[in-house]
N, C-alpha and C positions, 0 to 999 in steps of 0.2 A: 686883103690881109696878106697875101703872098708878097705883093710889092712892098708893103710896109716892113715885113720881116726881112726881105732881101736888103732893103735900105738900112735896117737896123744892123744887120750883119756887116755891111760895108762900114758903117759908122763905128763898129766895134773891131775893126782891123782885119776883117776877112776880105780876101781879094776875089774879083770876078774870074781872073785868069792866072794860070801859073806862069813862070818865067818862059816856058815853052809855048805860051799862048794857048794852052789847053784849058777847058772849063775847070774851075777850081772848086773848093769845098762848098761854096754857096750853092752851086748846082747840085752837088751830091746831097746836101741837106734838103733842098727843095724837092728833089726826087724822092728822098727817104720819107718826107712828110706826105707826099702823094701816096706812097705805099701804105702808110699808116691810115690815111683817110679811107683808102679802099678796104683795108682789113677791118677797120672799125665802122665802115659804112657811114662816114661823116664828111662834111665839107670842112674847109680850113677854119671857117668861123665856128662851126660846131666843135671842132677839135680844140680851138682856143677856149671855148666855154667849159670843156671837160678835161683840160690838160692835166689838172691835179689828180684825176682818177686814172687817166690813160698812161701818163708817163711812167708811174711805178710798175705797170704791167710789163714794160719792156726792159726793166732793169734786171740785174743779176738774179734776183730771187722771184721775179714776177712770172706770171703765167705765160707770158709771151717772150721770155728772156732769149729764146733761140732766135726769134725774129729781131730782137734788139741787137743781136750780134751780126745781123745781115749786113753785107757790104762793109766789112771791117769796122763794125760798130757804128756805122754812119746813122743808122736808125736811132739808136740810143743817143748819140751825140746831137743829132738834129732835134730830137724831142727835148733834150736838156736845154739847148739854146732857145728853142721855141718857148719853153716854159719860162725862161728868164725874160725873153721878149714880152710875153704876155704879162708877167708880174710887173715889169717896169712900165708897161703901157697903162696899167690899172692904177698906178700911183697918182 
């Protein structure tokens, strides 16, 4: 699942590296999703199956909104993109 999500991000204009050859947003998102999997005690596949219940918990009014703001909101942004990826994959 991680590889498919990474490829989807690339297809949607995200870069692997910055102009300075540093890891880019893709790596931040993958790390953020790993955190969520740990916090929720889920695998990436299980996260995909329950993304519609988990994503709102990390938004502004959700019970885990503080965690959603972690790493400059990378957690919330990663969950948002992962949600889009899952929804597109299911079409």
